[in-house]
N, C-alpha and C positions, 0 to 999 in steps of 0.2 A: 504493500500500500504506500503510495507516494505521500509526501508531506501535505500537499493540498487536500488529498482525500482524508487524511487524518484530521485536518482542521475542520473540514466540512462535515465530518461524521458526527452523528448525534451522540451526546454523552450517555454513558452506560447507566441504566436505571438501577437504583439501589434496591436491594431486596426488602420487601415489606416486613416489618417487625411482627412476630407472632403475638397472638392475643394471650393475655393472662387467663388461666382457666376461670370459668364463671363461678366456680365454687368459692373463690376468694371474693367476698362481698365487702369491699371497702374501697374508698376513693378519697382523693384530695381535690378540693375545689375552691372556688371564689364566690363569695356572696355578691350577687348582682343587685339585689333590692327586693321590694315586695310589690305585688299586684293582686288582681282579683281574677277568678276563673270560675266559669260555669261547668258543672259536670253534665253527664248524659241525662241525669234525672232533672236537670234545671236548678240544682242547688248552687248557691254562690259560696265560694271558698276564698278566704284570704290566704295567699300562698307566698312563700319566699322562693325566689329564683336563684338557683345555684349552678354556676358553670363548673361542672366536674369533669376533669380530664380533657383530652386523653392524657393519661399518666404513664410514665415509663417506669419499669422495674429497675431501680438503680443498682440494687444488690439484694442478696438473700442471706439470712443468718441460719446456720445449721447447729443442731445440738452437739454434734461431734466436734466442731471447730470453735463455736462461740458459746456453747452452753445453753442456748435457747433457739427457738425457731421463729423467724420473722421474715416478712417481705417489706422492703423499703420502696415506697412509691415516690416519684419525683413529679412536681407540677410547676410549670412555668420556667422561664429562662432569665438569666441575668447577663449583663455586659461582661465581655472578656476581662476588662481591666478591673472589674470589681470582684473577681473570683480569685481565691487563693490557690496554692499549688495543688492541694488535695482535690479541690473542686474541678480544676482543670484536668487533672489526671483521670478523674471519674468520667468527665465529659468526653475525653479522648477514647476511653474504652467503649462508650456508647455511640461514638461518632456523631455527637450533637453539641450544641452550645452549652455553656455551663448552666447547671440546673439551679433553680431558685429555692424551691421548697422541698424538703425531704422529710418523710415521716415513716417510721417503722410501725408495722402492724403485726402483733404477735399472732401466730397461727398454731393449731394443733398438728397440722400436717401440711407440708409444702405443696403436695399434689401437683407436681409438674411445673411449679413456678421457677423461672430462670431469669437471669439478668438480660435486659434488653427487651423484654416483652412489653406489650402495651395494654393498658386497662381503660375501657371506655364505659359510658353510662349504661350500655346495654346489659350489663350484669345485674341491674336493678329493674324491677317491673312495677307497674302501677298497682297500688294496693298493698305493697310491702311496707313494713314499719322499720324505721332506721333511727339511729342515734346520731345527732349532729353536735360536734364540739367546736368551739371557737374561743377567741379572746374577746371579752366584753368591752364595751366602750369605756374610755377613761373620762372621769368627771372632775379630776383634780382633788384638792383638799376641800371637803364638805363638812358642814355642821351636822349635829345630831338629827335635826328635823329632816334634812334632805337625804342624809345617808341611811337613817334607821326609822324614818317616819314618826319621830317623836311629836307629841302634841304641842309642846312648848308651854310657857307659863301664862298666867292671866295678864290681860292687857289693861286691867283696871287697878284702882287703889294705888296709883302712882308708881307701879312697877314697870317703868318704861324700858329698863335694861334687862328684863327677865323674860321678854316675850319669846325669844328664840334660844333661851338657855337650856342646857340638857338636864338640869336639876341635880339632885343629890346622887353621888356615886356610891353611897352605901358603905363607906369605909369604916364607920363607927369606931368607938374607942377600943372595944375588945379585939377588933381586927387590926386596925391601924394601917391598913394598906388597901390598895385597889386590886380586886381579884382579876386574874388574867381572863381575857375575853369580854371584859366590860364594854358595852356599846357606848362609844364616844365619837367625837369628831375625828376625822382622819381621811386618808386617801381612799377614794371610791372608784372602783372599776379596774380595768386591765387585769382581769382574772380569768383563769380557764374555767369556762362554763359549758356544761353539757345539757342538751335538751333530749330527753329520752322518749322513745316510742312515738316518733313523728311519722305520719302517713304520707307516702308518696302519692300525689294526686295525678301527676303526669310526667312522662319522660319523653324528651325530644332528642333522639339520637343524632339527627342531622346537625343540630346546633350545640350538642353536648350539654344539654340543660336538664336539670331535675327540679321539679316544682313540688315543694313539701308544704303540707297543710299546717304551718305554724310559723311563728317568728323564731329566729335563731340568733344567737349572740354575735356581736361584732358589728362594725360599721360596714357600709358598702365598700367593696373592694378588699375586705379582709379574707384571710385564708380560713377555711373550715374543713373538718374531717368527718366523713360519712362512713358509718359502719352499720351492719345489720344488727338490729336490737336483739338482746337476749331476754327481754321482758316477755311476759305472756301477752300474746296478741289476740284480739277477738276473732272468732271464727266468722267466715262469710255468712251473711244472713240468708236463710232459706225461706222460700215462700210457704209459710205455715197455713194449713187449712183448719178452720175451727171445727170442733166436734158437731156443733149444730148444723154446719154446712154439710158435713158427712152424713148426718141423719136425714137431712132434707133430701139429699141426693139419693139415699138408699130408699126413702119412702116413695119416691116418684116411680110411677109405673112406666115401663118401657113403651115407647111409641108403637102403636099397632102398625103392622106391615100392610101395605096396600094389597087389596085382593087381586089375585092373578086374573088376567083377562082370559075369557074362554075363547 
C-alpha cells in the first residue's frame, strides 16, 4: 500500500466494550433536576431525573488478592492536566480520558465482571425499587431554629434577644457539662444521605436517564449512586374479584342456546 493510500484509508474502528452482566445492579450518575410525569393510568408523579452512565468498569477487587470482592465503576471524565499519575495510568489501561468519579460497589460474586466493561441504565427496569445516595446541600453555619426546627422563645415581655435563642442546654449542677450530641447551632449539610426504596417510574435508554419517584439528596449536577434496594418491596397489585361478585356470577343462569333450524 502506497503512502497516499495509507493517508486516505479510513481509521480502524475500535472494538466495542463488553457490557457488565445485568446481575450487577448499581450505577453512578448525575442529578439533573426534578419534573412531573404522567403514568399509563393518568396519575401524576413528581420525579427526579438522573443521568446514569454509561459507566466503565475501572477495576475489580478479588478476595484472593484484596481480601474482598468489589466492582469499581467510573463516571465522567476530567482534563488531562488535572489528573495525577495514578489516574493517568488507569486511563491508559482503559484507552480513555482520565476518569472523574470512581466508586467501588461490594458484591457477593463477581459473575463475569472484568475491567473495561460498560454499564448502562438498561440493567434497571420500570417498577424496580432502588436506593439513591448522595451528598446533601450545604447551608453553612445555622442556628438552632433553622438547623433543628426549634420553636424559639417568646416575643413578648421585653425578651427581644431571646426570640431565636436555643434555650437551656440542660447542663445542670450535678452534671456540669454538655452531653455529646446536644442539638445546637452549627454547620448544616454536606453529609452523605441515602434515600431508600425509591421506585423507578421510567427508564430512557436512548438518553441514559432514570426517573425515580422521589426527591434525592444533593444539588443539581451532583454525583449520586444507585443500587438495588435490599428492603422489602410491595408485590405487584393483582386484580382482586370480590366474593359477592363471584356469587352473583355463579347465580346467573347460562344463556339459552338458540334453537336449531329445521
